[in-house]
C-alpha positions in Angstrom: 141.7 192.1 112.8 144.9 193.7 111.3 147.7 192.6 113.6 148.7 189.3 115.1 148.2 190.4 118.6 144.8 191.4 117.9 144.0 188.3 116.1 145.4 186.3 119.2 143.0 188.0 121.3 140.0 187.4 119.5 140.9 183.6 119.2 141.7 183.3 122.8 138.2 185.0 123.7 136.6 182.2 121.3 138.4 179.6 122.6 140.1 178.9 119.2 143.8 179.8 119.9 144.9 176.4 118.7 144.6 177.7 115.2 147.9 179.4 115.7 149.8 176.4 117.5 152.0 176.1 114.6 152.7 180.0 114.1 156.4 180.0 115.1 157.2 177.0 112.6 155.5 178.7 109.6 157.3 180.6 106.9 156.2 184.1 106.0 154.1 182.9 103.0 152.2 180.2 105.3 151.6 182.8 107.9 150.1 185.0 105.4 147.9 182.2 104.2 146.6 181.1 107.4 146.0 184.9 108.5 144.0 185.2 105.2 142.0 182.1 106.1 141.1 183.4 109.7 140.2 186.9 108.5 137.9 185.5 105.8 135.7 183.9 108.5 133.2 185.6 110.4 134.3 183.6 113.7 131.6 185.0 116.0 128.9 184.0 113.5 130.3 180.7 112.8 130.8 179.6 116.2 127.3 180.7 116.9 126.3 178.1 114.1 128.1 175.4 115.9 126.5 176.1 119.2 123.1 175.8 117.5 124.1 172.5 116.4 125.5 171.0 119.3 122.3 170.1 121.0 121.1 168.2 118.1 124.5 166.1 117.5 123.6 163.1 119.4 120.0 163.2 119.2 118.1 160.9 117.0 116.0 162.0 114.0 112.8 163.5 115.3 109.9 162.1 113.5 107.2 164.7 112.5 104.4 162.8 111.5 102.0 164.0 114.4 102.8 167.9 113.5 102.5 167.7 109.8 99.6 168.8 107.7 99.2 168.8 103.9 99.4 172.2 102.0 96.0 173.9 102.0 94.4 173.5 98.4 94.1 177.3 98.1 97.7 177.7 98.1 98.4 174.6 96.1 98.0 175.2 92.2 98.8 172.5 89.5 99.2 172.6 85.8 96.8 169.5 85.7 94.2 171.2 87.6 94.4 174.6 85.6 92.4 175.7 82.8 94.2 176.5 79.5 92.8 180.0 79.8 94.4 180.6 83.5 97.7 178.8 82.3 97.6 181.6 79.4 96.8 184.4 82.0 99.9 183.2 84.1 102.2 182.9 81.1 101.1 186.4 79.8 101.9 187.9 83.3 105.4 186.2 83.1 106.0 187.7 79.7 105.2 191.1 80.7 107.3 190.9 83.7 110.2 189.6 81.5 109.8 192.4 78.9 110.0 194.9 81.9 113.4 193.5 83.0 111.9 192.5 86.4 112.9 188.7 86.3 116.3 187.4 87.1 117.4 183.7 87.5 119.5 182.6 90.4 121.3 179.5 89.3 122.9 177.3 92.0 125.9 175.7 90.2 128.6 175.1 92.8 128.7 171.5 92.4 131.4 169.7 90.5 130.6 166.5 88.5 132.3 164.3 90.6 129.6 161.6 90.8 129.1 161.9 87.1 133.0 160.9 86.7 133.9 164.4 85.5 136.4 167.0 86.9 134.4 169.8 85.4 131.8 171.8 86.9 128.5 170.2 86.6 127.1 172.9 84.5 129.8 172.1 81.8 129.0 168.5 81.7 128.1 167.1 78.2 125.8 164.2 78.6 126.0 163.0 75.0 123.0 165.0 73.2 123.4 164.9 69.5 124.0 168.7 69.6 126.9 167.9 72.4 125.2 171.0 74.3 126.3 171.4 78.2 123.8 172.0 80.9 124.9 175.6 80.8 124.4 175.9 77.0 120.9 174.4 77.1 119.9 176.7 79.9 121.4 180.1 78.3 119.6 179.3 75.1 116.2 178.8 76.9 116.9 182.3 78.4 117.5 183.7 74.9 114.4 182.1 73.6 112.4 183.3 76.4 113.4 186.8 75.9 112.3 186.5 72.3 108.9 185.1 73.2 108.4 187.8 75.7 109.2 190.4 73.1 106.9 188.8 70.5 104.1 189.0 73.0 104.5 192.1 74.4 106.3 194.1 71.8 108.8 195.5 74.5 112.5 194.1 74.6 113.5 193.2 78.1 116.3 191.0 79.2 116.7 188.3 82.0 119.5 188.6 84.5 121.2 185.4 85.0 122.9 185.3 88.4 125.2 182.1 88.7 126.5 180.8 92.0 129.5 179.0 91.7 131.9 177.5 94.4 135.4 178.2 95.0 136.5 175.1 92.7 134.1 176.0 89.9 134.2 179.8 89.7 137.3 180.2 87.3 136.5 177.2 85.2 132.8 178.5 84.9 133.8 182.0 83.8 136.4 180.9 81.2 133.8 178.6 79.8 131.3 181.4 79.4 134.0 183.6 78.0 135.4 181.0 75.5 131.5 180.5 74.3 130.7 184.2 74.1 128.1 183.8 76.8 126.2 181.5 74.5 124.6 184.7 72.7 123.7 186.4 76.0 124.9 189.8 76.8 127.8 189.5 79.2 126.4 192.5 81.2 123.4 190.3 82.1 125.5 187.4 83.5 126.7 187.8 87.2 128.9 185.3 88.9 129.4 185.2 92.5 131.0 182.5 94.8 129.3 180.4 97.3 130.6 180.7 100.9 132.5 178.1 103.0 132.1 177.0 106.6 134.7 176.0 108.7 134.6 172.2 109.8 134.5 171.6 113.5 135.6 168.9 115.9 132.7 167.6 118.1 133.8 169.8 121.0 133.6 172.8 119.0 137.2 173.4 117.9 137.7 174.6 114.2 139.8 172.0 112.7 143.3 172.7 111.1 143.8 170.7 107.6 147.3 171.9 107.5 149.4 173.9 109.9 148.7 177.0 107.8 145.1 176.2 106.5 141.7 175.8 108.1 139.5 172.8 106.9 136.5 174.2 105.2 133.6 172.9 103.2 130.9 174.4 101.0 127.8 175.8 103.2 125.2 174.1 101.2 122.7 175.7 98.5 121.4 177.7 101.5 124.6 179.4 101.6 123.2 181.4 98.7 121.6 183.9 101.1 124.9 184.5 102.8 126.4 184.9 99.7 124.0 187.5 98.2 124.6 189.5 101.3 128.5 189.2 101.6 129.2 189.5 97.9 126.6 192.6 97.5 124.9 190.6 94.9 121.3 191.4 96.1 122.3 195.2 96.0 123.2 194.8 92.3 119.9 192.7 91.6 117.9 195.6 93.2 119.9 198.3 91.3 118.9 196.6 88.0 115.2 196.7 88.8 114.8 193.0 89.1 111.8 192.2 91.3 111.3 188.5 90.9 114.0 185.5 91.0 113.5 182.0 89.6 116.0 180.0 91.6 117.0 176.5 90.7 119.8 173.8 90.5 121.8 173.3 87.5 121.3 169.7 87.2 117.9 169.6 86.0 118.1 168.8 82.3 114.4 169.8 81.7 114.2 173.0 84.0 112.1 175.8 82.4 114.4 178.7 83.2 112.5 181.7 84.3 109.4 179.7 83.6 106.8 182.6 82.7 103.9 180.3 83.8 105.5 179.9 87.2 106.5 183.3 87.5 103.2 184.8 86.4 101.4 182.2 89.0 103.4 183.6 91.7 103.1 187.3 90.8 99.3 187.0 90.2 98.9 185.2 93.7 101.0 188.1 95.3 103.5 185.5 96.7 106.8 186.6 98.3 107.9 182.9 98.0 106.9 179.9 95.6 107.9 176.3 95.3 107.6 174.1 92.1 106.7 170.5 92.9 106.3 167.2 91.2 104.0 164.6 92.6 105.9 161.8 94.4 106.2 158.8 92.2 105.7 156.3 95.3 105.6 156.8 99.0 109.4 156.0 99.7 110.8 157.9 96.7 113.7 160.0 98.0 112.1 163.3 97.6 111.5 165.7 100.6 108.0 167.1 100.5 106.6 170.6 101.2 104.0 170.7 103.9 102.8 172.5 106.9 104.6 171.9 110.3 103.5 173.8 113.5 101.7 176.5 111.1 104.8 176.9 109.0 105.8 175.6 105.7 109.0 173.6 105.4 110.4 170.8 103.6 110.4 167.4 105.4 113.1 165.0 104.2 111.6 161.4 103.6 113.8 160.2 106.3 111.7 162.4 109.0 108.5 160.5 108.7 107.5 157.1 109.2 106.4 154.7 106.5 102.8 155.0 107.8 102.5 158.8 107.1 104.6 158.3 103.8 101.8 155.8 102.6 98.8 158.0 103.9 96.3 158.7 100.8 93.5 160.8 100.3 89.8 159.8 99.3 90.9 160.2 95.6 93.7 157.7 96.3 96.5 160.3 95.8 99.2 160.5 98.4 98.4 163.1 101.1 102.0 164.3 101.3 102.9 164.3 97.6 104.3 167.7 97.1 107.9 166.5 96.0 110.5 169.3 96.3 112.6 169.6 93.1 114.9 172.6 94.3 112.9 175.0 92.1 111.8 178.1 93.8 110.5 181.8 93.2 111.5 184.9 95.4 110.8 188.3 95.4 113.8 190.4 95.9 112.0 192.0 98.8 111.7 188.7 100.5 115.4 188.2 99.8 116.2 191.4 101.5 114.2 190.3 104.4 116.0 187.1 104.7 119.5 188.5 104.6 118.7 191.3 106.8 116.7 189.8 109.5 116.4 186.0 109.3 119.7 184.5 107.8 121.2 183.8 111.2 118.1 181.8 112.1 118.1 179.4 109.2 118.5 175.8 110.2 121.8 174.4 110.3 122.2 170.8 108.8 125.0 168.8 110.1 126.9 165.8 108.7 129.3 163.7 110.8 132.3 163.2 108.5 135.9 161.9 108.5 137.9 165.1 108.2 141.7 165.1 107.6 143.3 167.2 110.4 146.8 167.9 111.6 148.2 166.1 114.9 150.5 168.0 117.5 153.4 167.5 115.3 151.7 169.2 112.3 151.5 166.0 110.3 148.2 165.6 108.5 146.2 162.5 109.6 143.2 160.9 107.8 140.9 159.5 110.5 139.3 156.0 110.3 136.0 157.2 111.7 134.0 160.4 111.9 135.9 163.0 114.0 134.1 166.1 113.3 131.2 167.9 111.6 130.6 169.8 108.3 127.5 172.3 108.6 125.4 173.6 105.7 122.3 175.2 105.1 119.4 174.3 102.6 117.9 176.7 100.2 114.1 175.9 101.2 114.9 176.6 104.9 113.6 180.3 104.3 110.2 178.9 103.7 109.1 179.4 107.4 109.7 183.0 107.1 107.5 183.4 104.1 104.4 185.4 104.5 102.7 184.2 101.5 104.0 181.1 100.0 102.5 179.2 97.1 103.1 175.9 95.6 102.9 175.1 91.8 102.9 171.4 90.7 104.1 170.4 87.3 104.4 167.3 85.4 107.5 165.4 86.2 107.9 164.3 82.4 107.8 167.8 81.4 109.9 169.6 83.9 112.3 167.4 86.1 114.9 164.8 85.2 117.9 165.2 87.7 121.4 164.6 86.7 123.4 163.3 89.6 125.0 160.1 89.1 127.2 158.3 86.5 125.5 155.6 84.2 126.8 153.0 86.8 123.9 154.1 88.9 120.2 153.1 88.1 118.6 156.6 87.9 119.4 160.3 87.7 122.3 159.5 85.3 123.2 160.6 81.8 121.3 158.0 80.2 118.0 158.7 82.1 118.3 162.3 81.6 119.0 161.9 77.8 115.8 159.5 77.7 113.7 162.1 79.6 114.6 164.9 77.0 114.0 162.8 73.9 110.9 161.6 75.0 109.7 165.0 75.7 110.8 166.3 72.5 109.3 163.7 70.7 106.1 164.6 72.5 106.4 168.1 71.3 106.8 167.0 67.7 103.6 164.9 67.9 101.6 167.7 69.7 102.3 169.8 66.8 101.2 167.4 64.2 104.3 165.6 63.3 105.7 162.1 63.9 109.0 160.4 64.6 109.8 156.9 64.0 112.8 154.6 64.9 114.4 152.5 67.7 116.1 153.9 69.8 114.3 157.1 70.1 116.8 160.0 69.7 115.1 163.3 69.2 116.3 166.7 70.3 115.1 170.2 69.7 117.2 173.3 70.1 115.9 175.6 72.8 116.7 178.5 70.2 113.8 176.8 68.1 111.4 176.1 71.0 111.4 177.0 74.6 108.7 174.5 75.6 107.2 173.0 72.5 105.6 176.2 71.1 106.3 177.2 67.4 106.7 174.0 66.0 103.6 173.5 63.9 105.0 175.2 60.7 108.2 172.9 61.0 106.8 169.4 61.8 103.0 169.4 61.0 102.3 166.5 58.4 105.9 165.4 58.4 107.5 162.1 59.7 111.0 162.1 60.8 113.5 159.4 61.4 115.4 158.9 64.6 118.1 160.2 65.2 116.8 163.8 64.9 118.2 167.3 65.8 116.0 170.2 64.9 117.8 173.4 65.1 117.2 177.0 64.5 118.4 178.9 61.3 120.6 180.8 63.5 122.6 177.8 64.5 125.7 176.9 62.8 125.7 173.6 60.7 127.3 171.0 62.6 129.3 168.5 60.6 128.1 165.0 61.0 124.8 165.8 62.7 121.3 164.8 61.2 120.5 168.3 61.9 117.4 169.8 60.1 117.3 173.8 60.1 114.2 175.7 60.0 
């Protein structure tokens, strides 16, 4: 679409000619901005998305109880049910793949810290640890440590490619933050940034909404937009070119996440999985976590709102919840599987719809803010690829070891900076005790740098037979001394 007449023709064909209703009033720069907006959108694709959602707009949420089955046990591994020898074999496999450069991390980091009360990208948020490290820094240092561990186990130096999906609003601050901090010790060439896509907002009758006379109203396309972005930004091409075969995909806001977890990667590789999901047992039947299960012989995540209380409360003979595989946005994909998704199935992914109050311009070009929902925002979810997997496996981990979400400010009761700190401190105190040390003091404040230990390993020589006083910050000898900290260097 190069000239205005061609664009008018396309818009007319798609019944979207209203996008140019203020054309004659616009300045040249405003015209350029509007044309850029229109050209950036794959109009036929997004209108096909809307048509797929139209049938469900006025339907009540279907309850799936009668069609649900739990995950078969042969596809459902768990740390708690696996022998130390098998865990070791999975970890060794993970180390081998890392040392060969075949492992990458897909980080979903498009969110801003709005609910946390911050204007910064969520990955830059400082929750108030003794080290003052952000989520990005913690995760970068886990990657650094893991590369060292893989080298020490295999004798071969490999690197993990870190692929970070930002949004339009978080891209520049994130890139600047990494540059200012020298990529936290990682090689700049092994960190790739790409931007999440956006989808236009629609009225209920299928018209794309104008936010201003020269600007289309758009919203992020959800974490499932990662597949469109991998395609459109040519990122998967780069992943394949680098020889990366296995991707660990997770969201930025889990402070306990084991980035590129060698046990999880090794488990999935040894099982020949094209797709894997890490889960935690649901804490109670009505916990607001979706569950992974089998629906009509396909795996999917069923949201807690999609099943009745009776089904949510079902238990097995051993007393455990029948549907307990709580989804924590933590996945494994092969590069081949991602290529199949973006080449064949992306346009079949489920579209999730939210009815929203969306600012719009009236016939006079004046922006109005509606008092009730006037349109829809569309998004996709990262787990909506599960039905297309040929060999999906599930790996259950202990919540206290691997999952503590950071979503809300401290004014909320859960998933806030205080709960995230508490969970990290508790875990690190366990690491010290497991290595033969002790920590005393109340409140318990205990942080171990990822550069010292990725997941509790290597601490025996540092802590065995010693008692530490809270607050405690254990750092590696490579880290600079921070004034005013109670850091102990090793």
